C-alpha positions as CSV (number, residue, x, y, z in Angstrom):
1,M,1.3,-23.7,-21.5
2,P,0.5,-20.1,-22.5
3,K,2.6,-17.4,-20.9
4,V,1.3,-16.2,-17.5
5,G,1.7,-12.7,-16.1
6,F,1.0,-11.9,-12.4
7,I,-0.2,-8.4,-11.8
8,F,-0.3,-7.0,-8.3
9,P,-2.7,-4.2,-7.2
10,G,-1.7,-1.1,-5.3
11,Q,-5.1,-0.7,-3.9
12,G,-8.0,-2.9,-3.1
13,S,-11.1,-3.5,-1.0
14,Q,-9.5,-3.1,2.4
15,A,-12.3,-4.8,4.4
16,P,-12.0,-6.8,7.5
17,G,-11.7,-10.5,6.6
18,M,-9.2,-10.0,3.8
19,G,-6.8,-12.9,3.7
20,R,-8.4,-14.8,6.6
21,E,-9.7,-17.7,4.6
22,L,-6.4,-18.1,2.8
23,A,-4.6,-18.2,6.1
24,E,-7.1,-20.8,7.5
25,H,-6.8,-23.1,4.5
26,F,-3.1,-22.8,3.5
27,V,-0.1,-23.0,5.8
28,S,2.0,-21.0,3.3
29,A,-0.5,-18.1,3.5
30,R,-0.7,-18.3,7.3
31,E,3.1,-18.1,7.5
32,V,3.1,-14.9,5.5
33,F,0.8,-13.2,8.0
34,E,2.9,-14.5,10.9
35,Q,6.0,-13.1,9.3
36,A,4.3,-9.8,8.7
37,D,3.2,-9.6,12.4
38,T,6.8,-10.3,13.5
39,A,8.4,-7.8,11.1
40,L,6.0,-5.0,11.9
41,G,5.8,-5.5,15.6
42,F,2.0,-5.5,15.7
43,P,-0.7,-7.9,14.7
44,L,-1.3,-6.9,11.1
45,S,-3.1,-10.3,10.6
46,K,-5.7,-9.4,13.3
47,L,-6.3,-6.1,11.6
48,C,-6.7,-7.8,8.2
49,F,-9.0,-10.6,9.5
50,E,-11.1,-8.7,12.1
51,G,-10.6,-4.9,11.6
52,P,-11.8,-2.4,12.6
53,A,-12.3,-1.1,9.1
54,E,-11.4,2.5,9.8
55,E,-8.0,1.4,11.2
56,L,-7.4,-1.1,8.4
57,Q,-8.0,1.6,5.8
58,L,-5.4,4.0,7.2
59,T,-2.6,4.3,4.6
60,A,0.1,3.1,7.1
61,N,-1.9,-0.1,7.6
62,A,-3.6,-0.6,4.3
63,Q,-0.4,-0.7,2.3
64,P,1.3,-3.5,4.2
65,A,-2.1,-5.3,4.4
66,I,-2.5,-5.3,0.7
67,L,1.1,-6.5,0.3
68,A,0.6,-9.3,2.8
69,V,-2.6,-10.6,1.2
70,S,-1.0,-10.4,-2.3
71,V,2.1,-12.2,-1.3
72,A,0.1,-14.9,0.6
73,A,-2.0,-15.5,-2.5
74,A,1.1,-15.7,-4.7
75,R,2.7,-18.2,-2.4
76,V,-0.5,-20.4,-2.6
77,L,-0.5,-20.2,-6.4
78,G,3.2,-21.1,-6.5
79,E,2.9,-24.2,-4.3
80,N,0.1,-25.3,-6.6
81,G,2.2,-25.1,-9.7
82,I,1.0,-21.7,-10.9
83,R,4.0,-19.4,-11.4
84,P,4.5,-16.3,-13.6
85,D,6.6,-15.8,-16.6
86,C,6.6,-12.0,-16.0
87,V,5.2,-9.7,-13.3
88,A,4.1,-6.2,-12.8
89,G,2.6,-4.2,-9.9
90,H,0.7,-1.0,-9.9
91,S,2.4,1.5,-7.6
92,L,2.5,-0.2,-4.2
93,G,1.9,-3.5,-6.0
94,E,5.5,-3.3,-7.4
95,Y,6.7,-4.3,-4.0
96,S,4.4,-7.3,-3.8
97,A,5.6,-8.3,-7.2
98,L,9.2,-8.1,-6.1
99,V,8.6,-10.3,-3.1
100,A,6.8,-12.8,-5.2
101,V,9.8,-13.2,-7.6
102,G,12.4,-13.3,-4.9
103,A,13.9,-9.9,-5.3
104,L,12.9,-8.6,-1.9
105,E,12.4,-10.3,1.4
106,L,8.8,-9.9,2.8
107,A,10.0,-8.2,6.0
108,D,12.1,-5.7,4.1
109,A,9.2,-4.9,1.7
110,L,6.8,-4.4,4.6
111,H,9.1,-1.9,6.3
112,L,9.7,-0.1,3.0
113,V,6.0,0.3,2.2
114,R,5.3,1.6,5.7
115,K,8.1,4.2,5.3
116,R,7.0,5.0,1.7
117,G,3.5,5.7,2.8
118,Q,4.8,7.9,5.7
119,Y,7.2,9.8,3.5
120,M,4.6,10.4,0.8
121,Q,2.0,11.6,3.3
122,E,4.5,14.0,4.9
123,A,5.8,15.4,1.5
124,V,2.7,17.6,1.1
125,P,0.6,19.1,4.0
126,V,-2.9,17.6,4.2
127,G,-5.3,19.6,2.1
128,Q,-2.7,21.2,-0.2
129,G,-2.6,18.4,-2.8
130,A,-5.2,16.5,-4.8
131,M,-5.7,13.8,-7.4
132,A,-8.4,13.5,-10.0
133,A,-9.5,10.8,-12.5
134,I,-10.1,11.9,-16.1
135,L,-12.2,9.5,-18.2
136,G,-12.6,9.5,-22.0
137,L,-9.8,11.8,-23.1
138,E,-6.6,10.9,-24.9
139,V,-3.3,11.2,-23.1
140,D,-2.0,14.1,-25.2
141,V,-5.2,16.1,-24.5
142,V,-4.9,15.5,-20.7
143,E,-1.2,16.6,-20.9
144,E,-2.3,19.8,-22.6
145,I,-5.0,20.4,-20.0
146,C,-2.4,20.0,-17.2
147,R,-0.1,22.6,-18.9
148,E,-2.9,25.0,-19.2
149,A,-4.1,24.4,-15.6
150,A,-0.7,24.7,-14.0
151,Q,-0.3,28.5,-13.9
152,G,3.0,28.1,-12.1
153,E,1.8,25.2,-9.9
154,V,2.3,21.4,-10.2
155,V,-0.3,19.3,-11.9
156,S,0.6,16.4,-14.1
157,L,-0.2,12.8,-15.2
158,A,0.0,10.4,-12.2
159,N,-1.5,7.1,-13.4
160,L,-1.9,6.2,-17.1
161,N,-4.2,3.4,-16.2
162,S,-5.9,2.6,-19.6
163,P,-6.5,4.4,-22.8
164,S,-9.6,5.9,-21.4
165,Q,-8.6,6.4,-17.7
166,I,-5.9,8.8,-16.6
167,V,-5.3,10.1,-13.1
168,I,-3.7,13.5,-12.5
169,A,-2.0,14.8,-9.4
170,G,-0.7,18.1,-8.0
171,R,-1.6,21.2,-6.1
172,Q,-5.3,21.3,-5.1
173,S,-6.0,24.5,-7.0
174,A,-4.3,23.4,-10.1
175,V,-6.0,20.0,-10.1
176,A,-9.4,21.8,-9.7
177,R,-8.6,23.9,-12.7
178,A,-7.7,20.8,-14.7
179,V,-10.9,19.1,-13.8
180,E,-13.0,22.0,-15.1
181,L,-10.9,22.2,-18.3
182,A,-11.4,18.4,-18.8
183,K,-15.1,18.7,-18.5
184,A,-15.1,21.6,-21.0
185,R,-13.0,19.4,-23.4
186,G,-15.6,16.7,-23.4
187,A,-14.3,14.2,-20.8
188,K,-16.9,11.5,-19.9
189,R,-16.1,12.1,-16.3
190,A,-13.6,14.3,-14.4
191,L,-13.7,13.9,-10.6
192,R,-11.6,14.5,-7.6
193,L,-10.4,11.3,-5.8
194,N,-10.6,10.8,-2.1
195,V,-6.9,10.4,-1.4
196,S,-4.6,11.6,1.4
197,A,-1.8,13.0,-0.8
198,P,-1.0,13.8,-4.5
199,F,0.9,10.7,-5.3
200,H,3.2,10.1,-8.4
201,C,3.9,13.8,-9.2
202,A,6.8,16.2,-8.7
203,L,5.5,17.2,-5.2
204,M,6.6,13.7,-4.1
205,K,10.3,14.5,-4.8
206,P,11.1,14.9,-1.0
207,A,9.5,11.5,-0.4
208,A,11.5,10.0,-3.2
209,D,14.7,11.3,-1.8
210,R,14.0,10.0,1.7
211,L,13.0,6.5,0.3
212,A,16.1,6.3,-1.9
213,A,18.3,6.2,1.1
214,D,16.3,3.3,2.6
215,L,16.3,1.5,-0.7
216,D,20.1,1.7,-0.9
217,R,20.4,0.0,2.4
218,V,18.0,-2.9,1.7
219,P,19.4,-6.1,0.3
220,M,17.9,-7.2,-3.0
221,R,18.4,-10.1,-5.5
222,D,17.9,-10.2,-9.2
223,P,14.2,-11.1,-9.9
224,E,13.6,-14.7,-10.8
225,V,11.4,-13.6,-13.8
226,P,11.3,-10.2,-15.5
227,L,9.5,-7.3,-13.8
228,V,7.9,-4.5,-15.8
229,K,8.7,-1.2,-13.9
230,N,6.0,1.4,-13.3
231,A,8.3,4.4,-14.0
232,D,9.2,3.6,-17.6
233,A,7.3,0.4,-18.6
234,K,10.6,-1.4,-19.2
235,M,11.8,-4.9,-18.1
236,A,13.9,-5.1,-15.0
237,L,16.2,-8.2,-14.7
238,S,18.8,-6.9,-12.3
239,V,19.1,-5.5,-8.8
240,S,20.3,-2.1,-10.1
241,A,17.3,-1.8,-12.5
242,V,14.8,-2.8,-9.7
243,R,16.3,-0.4,-7.2
244,D,16.3,2.4,-9.8
245,G,12.7,1.7,-10.7
246,L,11.5,1.8,-7.0
247,K,13.3,5.1,-6.5
248,R,11.8,6.7,-9.5
249,Q,8.2,5.5,-9.2
250,V,7.4,7.7,-6.1
251,A,7.4,10.9,-8.1
252,A,6.9,9.5,-11.6
253,P,3.6,8.5,-13.3
254,V,2.6,4.9,-13.3
255,R,2.7,3.8,-16.9
256,W,0.3,1.0,-16.6
257,T,-1.1,1.0,-20.1
258,D,2.4,0.7,-21.6
259,S,3.4,-1.9,-19.0
260,M,0.5,-4.2,-20.0
261,R,1.1,-3.7,-23.7
262,L,4.7,-4.7,-23.2
263,L,3.6,-7.9,-21.4
264,R,1.3,-8.6,-24.3
265,A,4.1,-8.0,-26.8
266,E,6.2,-10.5,-24.8
267,G,3.6,-13.1,-25.4
268,V,1.7,-13.0,-22.1
269,S,-1.9,-14.1,-22.7
270,L,-3.1,-15.1,-19.3
271,F,-3.1,-12.5,-16.5
272,V,-3.7,-13.2,-12.8
273,E,-4.5,-10.3,-10.5
274,V,-2.9,-11.4,-7.3
275,G,-4.3,-9.6,-4.3
276,P,-7.5,-8.0,-3.1
277,G,-10.0,-6.6,-5.7
278,K,-10.3,-6.7,-9.4
279,V,-9.4,-3.1,-10.5
280,L,-6.4,-4.2,-12.6
281,S,-8.5,-6.8,-14.4
282,G,-11.0,-4.2,-15.4
283,L,-8.2,-1.9,-16.7
284,L,-6.7,-4.7,-18.7
285,R,-10.0,-5.3,-20.5
286,Q,-9.9,-1.7,-21.5
287,I,-6.3,-1.9,-22.7
288,D,-6.6,-5.3,-24.5
289,P,-9.9,-7.1,-24.5
290,A,-8.3,-10.2,-26.0
291,A,-6.2,-10.8,-22.8
292,R,-7.7,-13.3,-20.4
293,T,-7.8,-12.2,-16.8
294,F,-8.3,-14.1,-13.5
295,Q,-8.4,-12.9,-9.9
296,A,-6.6,-14.5,-7.0
297,G,-7.2,-12.7,-3.8
298,S,-9.9,-14.6,-1.9
299,L,-10.0,-18.3,-1.2
300,D,-12.6,-19.0,-3.9
301,S,-10.8,-16.9,-6.6
302,V,-7.5,-18.5,-5.8
303,K,-8.9,-22.0,-6.1
304,D,-10.7,-21.1,-9.3
305,S,-7.6,-19.7,-10.8
306,I,-5.6,-22.8,-9.9
307,A,-8.2,-25.0,-11.5
308,V,-8.4,-23.1,-14.7
309,L,-4.7,-22.4,-15.1
310,R,-3.7,-26.0,-14.5
311,S,-5.7,-27.0,-17.5
312,A,-4.7,-24.1,-19.7
């Protein structure tokens, strides 16, 4: 069978109903949501299944919700014989990936992502930070733009999502200057993102320091299969490497393009986006059009992926 990589999203379509059909049709998925409700001390499952949407989309709820749906889908795939040879997760998705490969317990991951979201939100007062997507410029050009736009403030690469999509983060005024410079340099698009904080930049250092203390206390195991870390696009095979990667990723850019290229170099040809949405599948087509991608977040997409991958 061809090598399979599971990739886990850090964001998705957080709409009421997410995960409900999986829980209705598969005991393993239902158990994930029951465990999440118990661990968090409130009915996350009800929020996922019924909403309201505005409450589900709050960062403190959206992150554990995406994690729960992703882990539920991974459990269903696993019990149907679809298991990864390697995994990677985009930002928050790294936690989903670690649960899926046995390095983190679900309850510990849920508590960590709640704290992570809180710490990242509190690191920069609302309105002082910003993020923007730059489309159609090379990485070195965007880095040069950030240097010019900084003027003593923080603005830097945050997500290297694909060769043609780079997200920057930093102080609001510096990001605004960078957006205008990118437009002047010929970017196809340069637009501010509707986010609550400037993630994955040096302004997140206070959050990284707070989370590091929590990560040191949480029990972990070596991952059952290799994980490609966000912070340096290198394989993690041990607890120490996993823990280091999680500490660094808060204030470091997500090196997604390099991560996917590493998986391809390792022989992965089939990629399953495990969780809500299909953002990562779209990015992978930009990175390497020859890679085959499947989604596994809804009941239908999980069933389709199982059927195709069993015959691959």
